[in-house]
N, C-alpha and C positions, 0 to 999 in steps of 0.2 A: 757616167759612173767611173769610167776609166780615169778621167782627169781627177776625180775626187780620190780615187785609190792611189794615184801617183802622188797627189798632194799629201796624203796620209803617210805614205812610205817616205817621202822626202822629209817630212816633219819628224818621223821616227828616227831617221838616220842622224838627225841633228840633236836628238834628245840625249843628254848625258846620262840620265837615270837608266835609260834603256841599255846603253853601252856598258854601264857598270853592272847591270843585271846580267847581261849576256856574258861579260867577262867573268863574273863570279860563277855562273853556271858552267863555264868552260874550265875554270881553275879548281873549283872545289873537288870534283872527282879525282883529279890528279893528286892533290895534296892529301886527300883522305886515303887513297891507296898507297901513297908514299909513306904516310905515318903508320899504316898497317904493316907495310913491309919492314919498316924500321923496328916495330915492336916484335915482329917475328924473326928479326935478325937477318933477313934476306934482301932488304932493300926492295927494289922493283924487279929483281931478277926472276922471281917466281910468280909475278903478278900477271898470270895469263887471264884472258877473258873468262875462261871456265872457272878459275878460282875466284875471280871478281864477282861472278854471278852466284856461285855456291856459297860465298862468304856472307851473303845478304847485303853486301855493300851497295848493290844497285838499288835495293829497296830503300836504303837510307838516303841515297842521293835523290831518289824520287821526291822526298819531302822538300828538298831545296828546289826541285823542278816545279813543284806545286806553287811555291812562293814566287818563282819566276813567272809562271803563267799568270798569276794574279796581277802582278805588276804590268806585264806586257799587254794583257787583255784590257786592263783598265785604261792604260795610256793610249792605246790605239783606238779604242772605241769612244772614250770621253776625255782624252787629254786636252782637247780644245773646247771642252764644255763651257768654260767660263769666259771664252773669247767671242761668243755669239757667232762663231764661224758657220754653224748650221743655219742660222738665220740668213746669212749672206748667201749661202748655197741655195737656199729656197728662193730668195729674191733673184738669184741669177737664173732661175728657171729649172733647176733640178727638182725632180719629184722626191718626196720623202722616201719612197720605196728605194730609189736608186741611192740616196744618201745613206739609208740604213744598210742596204746590201753592201755598199763599198766599205763601210765601217766594220761590218761583220766579217767580210772577206779578209780585210787587213788584219783584224784581230786573230782570225784563224791562222793566217800565214805566219804571223809573229808569235802568237801565243800558243799554238799547238804544233804546227809543222816544224818551226825552227827549234822550239824547246825539245821536241821529240828527237830531232837529229843530234842536238847537243847531249841528250841523255844517253843515247846509244853510241856516241862517238868513241868512248873508251874501249868498247868492244872491238872497234875497227883498228885503232892504232896499237893496242896491245896484241892483237892478232898478228899484225905486221912485225912487231918486235920480238914476240916470244912464242908465236904459234897459239893454237887454241887451248890446249891443256887436256887433262884426262877426266876431270870431275863431272862434266856435263856433255850432253849431246848438242853439237853446234846447231843443227837444223831445228831441233826442238826449242832451243833458247831463242833462235832468230824468230821462230814463229810466235813465241810468247811475246817477244818485243814488238813485233808487228801488231799483234792483237792489243797490246797495251796502248797503241796509238788511239784506239777508239774511246777508252775511258778518258784519255787526255783531251780528246776532242770534246767530250761531254763536260769535263771540268772547265775547259776554256769557255764553252758556250754559257755555262752557268755564271762565270765571272763577267763575261761580256754583258749578260742580261742585267747583273747587278749594277755595273757601271753605266749602262744605258738608261736604266730606270732612275738612277740617282742623278744622272746628267753631270757626273763629276768623277774624274779618275780617282781622286783622293778618297772620296766616300766609297766608291766601288772597291778599291783596294782594301780599305779598312773592313768593310763588310765581308770581303772574301777571306781575309785573315781570320776574322771572328768565326766564320763558317767552318774553316779548317779546324780551329781549336775546338769548337763545339762537336764537330763530327768525330774528332779523335777521342774526346772525352766520352761521348755517348757510346762509341764502339768499345772503348775500354771497359766501361761499366757493364755493358751487355755481355761481353766475353768473360769478365771476371765473376760477375754475380749470377748471371743466368746461363752461362756456358753457350751463348749464341754466337756462332761463327758466321759473321756477315761477310759476304763476298761481292755480290752484284748490287747490293742496295745503294752503295755510293760509288762514285767514280774513283775515289782514293783507294777504297778497299779492293775494288775490282782490279785496278792497275797493280797494286801491291801484291795481290794474289798471283798475278801473272809473272811478275819479275822477281819473285822469291820462291825458293823451294827448300823445304825443311826435311823431307823424307830422303834418307840416304842409307846405303848399305856398303859395307867394306868388301872390296873385291881385289884380287891380285891381278895387276896389269903391268906388263913389261918387267916382271920380277919384283914389284913392290906393291904394298898395300895402299889402295886408293879409296877414298870415300866417294862412291859414285852416287850422284843425286838424281832423283826422279824428276825429270823435266817433261814427261809425256804430256801431250795436249789432247784432251778428249773432245768429242764432238760438241758436248754441252758447253764447254769452255768457249768454243768458237762461236756457236750460234747465239748463246745467251749474251756473251760479251758484246758482240756486234749489234744484236737486236735491241738490247736494253740501252746501250750507249747511243745509238742513232735515234731511238725513240725519245730519250730525255733531251738529246741535243735539239731535236726538232721542237719539242715542247718549250724549251728555254728560248729558242729563237722566235717562236710564235708569240710568247708572252711579251718578249722585248719589242717585237714589231708592233703589236697591238698598242702597247703603251706609247711607243715612239710615234705611231701614226695619229693617235688621238690627243696626245698631250700637247698643249700650246707651248711654244718656245718662249724663253725669257726675252 
């Protein structure tokens, strides 16, 4: 399994689409914050991590993160689906279980761990440049970000399942994109027409709920009025997020494994 994992990582490092995706995920937050700073007339001088989180910008960037996850998950799991590589791995004596496990592990490393680090990276380098800021509590925001990793893991597992069952990175990516559009449309209809506020029902709404905060109150801090945002984390947010995310992640992997185990290869 280790050799298969090394082979997948080697192939991923040579894939231009992956590097374009990672480069975009790295650059988009910076340019988005730069444009916001220009509109406010402050440049990046007041772009603290606290303001970045309070302005809902992190929630906007998460949308691009989802598209990055779709691409990375699809390519790592089924990027070689048309090359009959899996057939050769089976003929070389590797079990289907090890082949499947290696692909899922590579998909998680690139599609969830790496994308999560890129998503929270702006919090790190803006802290070093400008300090944290006054609008939010740094410990609570950090906890929210750590919890957001679990819905990201769930979203990645779903897209790996699609790519694995389609046995094609392209088809998996296309289905993942369609699923995002459908999810956004259904959530919008339910919220606008039926006033249903969905949180834990999908990985996207769960993560968005964690990395955005709309409740704020004006307080006087250091002699000036500041909009202080409520970033408190409740026990339900922790337990339900982790429990539901891990349950769905396991379900997606089981479905993908059963299909992979029984389906004849081309």
